[in-house]
C-alpha positions as CSV (number, residue, x, y, z in Angstrom):
1,M,-4.6,-3.0,17.9
2,V,-6.5,-2.6,21.0
3,V,-3.5,-3.0,23.2
4,L,-1.9,0.1,21.7
5,Q,-5.0,2.1,22.9
6,N,-4.7,0.9,26.4
7,P,-2.9,3.4,28.8
8,F,-1.8,0.7,31.1
9,F,0.3,-0.9,28.3
10,Y,2.4,2.2,28.1
11,A,2.6,2.3,31.9
12,F,3.8,-1.3,31.8
13,V,6.4,-0.4,29.1
14,A,7.6,2.5,31.3
15,L,7.8,0.4,34.4
16,F,9.7,-2.3,32.4
17,G,12.3,0.3,31.4
18,L,12.6,1.4,35.0
19,C,13.0,-2.2,36.3
20,L,15.8,-2.8,33.7
21,S,17.5,0.3,34.9
22,S,17.6,-1.2,38.4
23,L,20.2,-3.7,37.1
24,W,22.1,-0.6,36.0
25,F,22.8,0.2,39.6
26,S,23.5,-3.3,40.8
27,S,25.8,-4.4,38.0
28,K,29.2,-3.0,37.7
29,K,29.5,-4.1,34.0
30,L,26.0,-2.9,33.0
31,G,26.3,0.3,35.0
32,R,29.3,1.3,33.0
33,S,27.5,0.5,29.6
34,W,26.2,3.7,28.1
35,L,24.2,1.8,25.6
36,Y,22.4,-0.3,28.2
37,G,21.6,3.0,30.3
38,A,20.4,4.8,27.2
39,T,18.2,1.8,26.2
40,C,16.6,1.7,29.6
41,V,16.0,5.5,29.6
42,A,14.6,5.2,26.2
43,I,12.1,2.5,27.2
44,F,11.1,4.4,30.3
45,A,10.7,7.6,28.2
46,I,8.7,6.0,25.5
47,G,6.1,4.6,27.8
48,R,5.6,7.9,29.4
49,L,5.6,9.8,26.2
50,L,3.0,7.7,24.4
51,L,0.6,7.2,27.4
52,P,-1.0,10.6,27.3
53,M,-1.4,10.7,23.6
54,P,-4.8,11.2,22.1
55,F,-4.9,7.7,20.4
56,V,-4.6,6.2,24.0
57,L,-8.2,5.7,25.3
58,Q,-8.7,7.2,28.7
59,P,-10.8,9.9,30.4
60,R,-9.5,13.3,29.6
61,L,-9.2,16.5,31.8
62,E,-11.9,18.9,31.0
63,I,-9.7,21.9,30.3
64,S,-9.5,24.3,27.3
65,D,-6.8,24.0,24.7
66,M,-5.6,27.5,25.8
67,I,-5.2,26.5,29.5
68,A,-3.6,23.2,28.5
69,N,-1.1,25.1,26.4
70,V,-0.4,27.9,28.9
71,V,0.1,25.4,31.8
72,G,1.5,22.3,30.0
73,W,4.1,23.8,27.6
74,P,6.1,25.6,30.4
75,I,6.0,22.5,32.7
76,L,7.1,20.2,29.8
77,I,9.9,22.6,28.8
78,L,11.1,23.1,32.4
79,G,11.3,19.3,32.8
80,L,13.3,18.9,29.5
81,I,15.6,21.7,30.4
82,F,16.3,20.1,33.8
83,C,17.1,16.8,32.2
84,L,19.3,18.2,29.5
85,L,21.3,20.7,31.6
86,A,21.8,18.1,34.4
87,A,22.9,15.5,31.8
88,L,25.4,17.8,30.2
89,Q,27.2,18.1,33.7
90,I,27.7,14.4,34.2
91,K,28.3,11.2,32.2
92,P,24.6,10.4,31.8
93,V,23.0,7.0,31.7
94,T,25.8,5.3,33.6
95,A,26.1,4.3,37.3
96,P,28.2,6.3,39.7
97,D,31.9,6.0,39.0
98,R,34.9,6.8,41.3
99,N,36.8,8.0,38.2
100,E,34.2,10.8,37.7
101,P,34.4,13.8,40.1
102,L,31.4,14.5,42.3
103,K,29.3,17.2,40.7
104,T,28.1,19.9,43.1
105,T,27.6,22.9,40.9
106,G,25.1,24.2,38.5
107,L,21.8,22.3,38.9
108,Y,23.6,19.8,41.1
109,G,24.3,22.8,43.5
110,I,20.5,23.4,43.8
111,V,19.2,19.8,44.0
112,R,21.1,16.5,44.2
113,H,18.9,14.8,41.6
114,P,18.0,17.3,38.9
115,I,17.5,14.6,36.2
116,I,14.9,12.9,38.5
117,V,13.2,16.4,38.9
118,G,13.1,16.8,35.2
119,E,11.9,13.2,34.6
120,T,9.0,13.8,37.0
121,I,8.1,17.3,35.5
122,W,8.1,16.7,31.7
123,P,5.6,13.9,31.7
124,M,3.3,15.9,33.9
125,G,3.5,18.9,31.4
126,L,2.9,16.5,28.5
127,S,-0.2,15.0,30.4
128,V,-1.6,18.5,30.8
129,L,-1.1,19.2,27.2
130,M,-2.9,16.1,26.2
131,A,-5.5,16.4,29.0
132,S,-4.4,12.9,30.2
133,T,-6.0,12.0,33.5
134,I,-4.0,8.7,33.8
135,G,-0.9,10.5,32.9
136,M,-1.4,13.0,35.6
137,A,-2.5,10.3,38.1
138,L,0.7,8.4,37.4
139,T,3.1,11.2,37.9
140,P,3.4,10.6,41.8
141,F,4.0,7.0,41.0
142,W,6.9,7.8,38.5
143,F,8.3,10.0,41.1
144,L,8.0,7.3,43.8
145,C,9.8,4.8,41.6
146,L,12.6,7.2,40.7
147,Y,12.9,8.2,44.3
148,M,13.4,4.5,45.2
149,G,16.2,4.2,42.6
150,T,17.9,7.3,43.9
151,R,18.1,5.6,47.4
152,V,20.3,3.0,45.9
153,E,22.3,5.5,43.9
154,E,22.9,7.5,47.0
155,E,24.2,4.5,48.9
156,Q,26.7,4.0,46.0
157,M,27.7,7.6,46.0
158,E,28.5,7.5,49.8
159,Q,30.6,4.3,49.2
160,I,32.5,6.0,46.4
161,F,32.8,9.5,47.7
162,G,32.5,9.0,51.4
163,D,32.5,12.1,53.6
164,E,32.5,14.5,50.6
165,Y,29.2,13.1,49.5
166,R,27.7,13.1,53.0
167,E,28.6,16.8,53.3
168,Y,27.0,17.5,49.9
169,K,23.9,15.6,50.9
170,R,23.7,17.6,54.1
171,R,23.9,20.9,52.3
172,V,21.9,20.2,49.1
173,P,18.2,19.0,49.1
174,G,17.4,16.0,47.0
175,Y,14.6,17.2,44.8
176,I,13.0,20.5,45.8
177,P,15.2,23.5,46.6
178,F,14.9,24.6,50.2
179,L,12.8,21.5,51.0
180,K,14.8,18.9,52.9
181,C,12.0,16.5,53.8
182,L,12.4,14.4,50.8
183,S,16.2,14.2,51.3
184,A,17.7,11.0,52.2
185,K,18.6,10.8,56.0
186,E,22.1,10.1,57.2
187,G,22.4,6.4,57.8
């Protein structure tokens, strides 16, 4: 089927998963559903996982396999490690909950949104491995979409944890260690 060779079909699938996850933040019932959250994450990940694959028609980066491997694998693995280690520290794929303590150690002591960092990095590594120009070009778009979702999450975190979260937000950058320009401003 031609549609399965179109990279924008997979971009649409990923964006659909991301849109579904916005309900995750806005609904108390859906926000507590692990199954709903995992489904949204899976749809978002599947689109980004399949988009750079060789069967998807698109212009390809002109890099050697050796360079693609040397650059792509470490980026992919780093992103997956960020996602895994951060998810192990929290109750993943659920909205913020007052019954869960605020996590400020481990990766959460380095950046406030380590899962978002990982969710931005691993598709970039996969895109390099597959020499996907569209996958690389969409990486900033994925980050922007995820960033907008974290703005909503941070509002919820402030409502739930109050001054404790505001102090944490003041101390720890949002996405890049030692870089505060992408951190949400006090409001």
